[in-house]
C-alpha positions in Angstrom: -84.7 51.5 -46.5 -86.0 48.1 -45.4 -89.7 47.7 -46.2 -92.1 46.2 -43.7 -93.2 43.0 -45.5 -95.4 41.0 -43.3 -98.7 41.1 -45.3 -97.5 38.1 -47.2 -96.5 36.3 -44.1 -99.9 37.0 -42.5 -101.5 35.5 -45.6 -99.4 32.4 -45.3 -100.2 32.1 -41.6 -104.0 32.5 -42.1 -104.3 28.8 -42.6 -102.6 27.8 -39.4 -104.5 25.8 -36.8 -105.3 28.2 -33.9 -105.9 25.5 -31.4 -103.7 25.1 -28.3 -100.9 22.6 -28.7 -102.4 20.1 -26.3 -106.2 19.5 -26.3 -106.3 19.8 -22.5 -104.6 23.2 -22.4 -106.8 26.3 -22.2 -107.0 28.4 -25.3 -104.9 31.6 -24.9 -106.0 34.9 -26.4 -103.1 36.7 -27.9 -102.8 40.3 -29.2 -100.4 39.2 -31.9 -100.9 36.7 -34.7 -101.5 33.2 -33.2 -99.7 30.7 -35.4 -100.0 27.7 -33.0 -99.9 24.5 -35.0 -98.0 26.0 -38.0 -96.0 23.5 -40.0 -93.0 25.7 -40.7 -90.3 27.5 -38.7 -89.8 24.3 -36.7 -86.0 24.5 -36.1 -82.7 25.9 -37.3 -79.0 24.8 -37.1 -76.8 27.9 -37.0 -73.7 29.2 -35.2 -74.0 31.8 -32.4 -71.7 34.8 -32.0 -69.5 32.8 -29.7 -69.0 30.1 -32.3 -71.3 27.4 -30.8 -73.7 25.4 -33.0 -77.2 26.1 -31.9 -80.7 24.7 -32.5 -84.0 25.6 -31.0 -83.7 22.8 -28.5 -80.8 24.6 -26.8 -83.3 27.1 -25.4 -86.0 24.7 -24.1 -87.5 26.1 -20.9 -87.5 29.7 -22.2 -89.8 31.7 -24.3 -87.8 32.4 -27.5 -88.2 35.2 -30.0 -86.5 34.8 -33.4 -86.0 37.9 -35.7 -84.3 37.9 -39.1 -82.3 41.0 -40.1 -78.9 42.4 -40.7 -76.6 44.7 -38.7 -76.4 47.5 -41.3 -80.2 47.8 -41.3 -81.0 51.5 -40.7 -84.3 51.2 -38.9 -86.4 48.0 -38.4 -83.6 45.7 -37.1 -82.2 48.1 -34.4 -85.7 49.2 -33.4 -86.9 45.6 -33.0 -83.9 44.7 -30.9 -84.3 47.9 -28.8 -88.0 47.1 -28.3 -87.1 43.5 -27.2 -84.6 44.9 -24.7 -87.4 47.0 -23.2 -89.7 44.0 -23.1 -87.1 42.0 -21.3 -86.5 44.8 -18.8 -90.2 45.3 -18.2 -90.7 41.6 -17.4 -88.4 42.0 -14.4 -87.1 38.7 -13.1 -89.4 36.8 -15.6 -87.2 38.4 -18.3 -84.5 35.8 -17.4 -86.8 33.2 -19.1 -86.9 35.1 -22.4 -84.3 34.4 -25.0 -84.0 36.8 -28.0 -82.3 35.4 -31.1 -81.2 37.6 -34.1 -80.6 35.6 -37.3 -78.5 37.5 -39.9 -79.7 37.5 -43.5 -76.3 39.0 -44.4 -73.6 36.4 -43.7 -71.2 38.1 -46.1 -70.9 41.2 -43.9 -72.3 40.0 -40.6 -69.3 37.9 -39.4 -69.2 36.3 -36.0 -67.1 39.3 -34.7 -69.7 41.8 -36.1 -72.6 40.0 -34.5 -70.7 39.6 -31.2 -70.4 43.4 -31.0 -73.8 44.3 -32.4 -76.4 42.0 -30.9 -75.3 41.9 -27.2 -75.1 45.7 -27.4 -78.9 45.7 -27.0 -78.9 43.3 -24.1 -76.0 41.0 -23.0 -78.3 37.9 -23.1 -79.3 38.4 -26.8 -77.7 36.0 -29.2 -76.7 36.6 -32.8 -76.9 33.6 -35.2 -75.2 33.1 -38.6 -74.6 30.5 -41.1 -73.1 30.0 -44.6 -75.0 31.7 -47.4 -76.6 28.3 -48.2 -77.6 27.7 -44.5 -78.9 31.2 -44.3 -81.1 30.8 -47.4 -82.4 27.4 -46.2 -83.3 28.8 -42.8 -85.0 31.9 -44.3 -87.0 29.6 -46.6 -87.9 27.2 -43.7 -89.2 30.2 -41.8 -91.0 31.7 -44.8 -89.0 34.9 -44.5 -89.0 37.2 -47.5 -85.4 38.3 -48.4 -84.5 40.6 -51.3 -80.9 42.0 -51.8 -81.0 45.5 -53.2 -77.8 46.7 -54.9 -76.1 49.9 -53.6 -73.7 52.3 -55.2 -70.8 49.9 -54.5 -70.8 46.0 -54.3 -70.6 46.2 -50.5 -73.2 48.9 -49.9 -76.3 46.8 -50.7 -79.3 46.7 -48.4 -81.7 43.9 -47.8 -85.5 44.0 -47.8 -86.9 41.4 -45.5 -89.9 40.3 -43.4 -90.1 42.6 -40.4 -91.8 40.4 -37.8 -90.6 38.1 -35.1 -91.5 34.5 -34.3 -92.2 33.5 -30.7 -91.9 29.9 -29.2 -93.2 28.8 -25.9 -91.1 27.1 -23.2 -91.6 23.7 -24.8 -90.2 24.9 -28.1 -93.5 25.2 -30.0 -94.1 28.0 -32.4 -96.9 30.2 -31.0 -96.8 33.7 -32.3 -95.8 36.1 -35.1 -95.1 39.6 -33.7 -95.9 42.4 -36.0 -93.3 45.2 -36.3 -94.0 48.7 -35.0 -96.9 47.9 -32.6 -95.1 49.1 -29.5 -94.0 46.9 -26.6 -97.3 46.5 -24.6 -98.9 43.8 -26.8 -95.6 41.9 -26.9 -95.3 42.0 -23.1 -98.9 40.9 -22.6 -98.5 37.9 -25.0 -95.1 36.8 -23.6 -96.4 36.9 -20.1 -99.0 34.4 -21.1 -96.4 32.1 -22.5 -94.1 32.4 -19.4 
């Protein structure tokens, strides 16, 4: 079973500058971990489940959440995507300005076809992202995501322990929040409304 591993991430984030990105902007009060000014998780270059190359800049103008996981995850990954589908629905028309991205940590099994079936199953607007094993490892490192492959009974039945939180970017593409897994959707809705 995938372990919830965000304590280490929270420790890494503790040194982040909590100030608003521009000195004239009012300081927002978030219910999740404010990582405004962090010097990691700045961008990615991965393929989406339609085969297009994507970077963070492609989603400028929207609030973006980025979650790392794998499609054979038994609990945290599907519950996170299901929660984000509820968040989007609860936002009503504002939900059109929210983009959810799912980055696979399992490029060996999570092919483009698998992601194309799995990710939009939670919401048609959700996008699955994948890369080569090297691109995946680099992106996980850039985002300070913990990844540990755990062997199974067969070579293809392994599981993956990984960081269980999501990153949130504002409409200008700036990293603002780390969402803790398992808190329910209300704090997430409240924080995303501020960024919208």
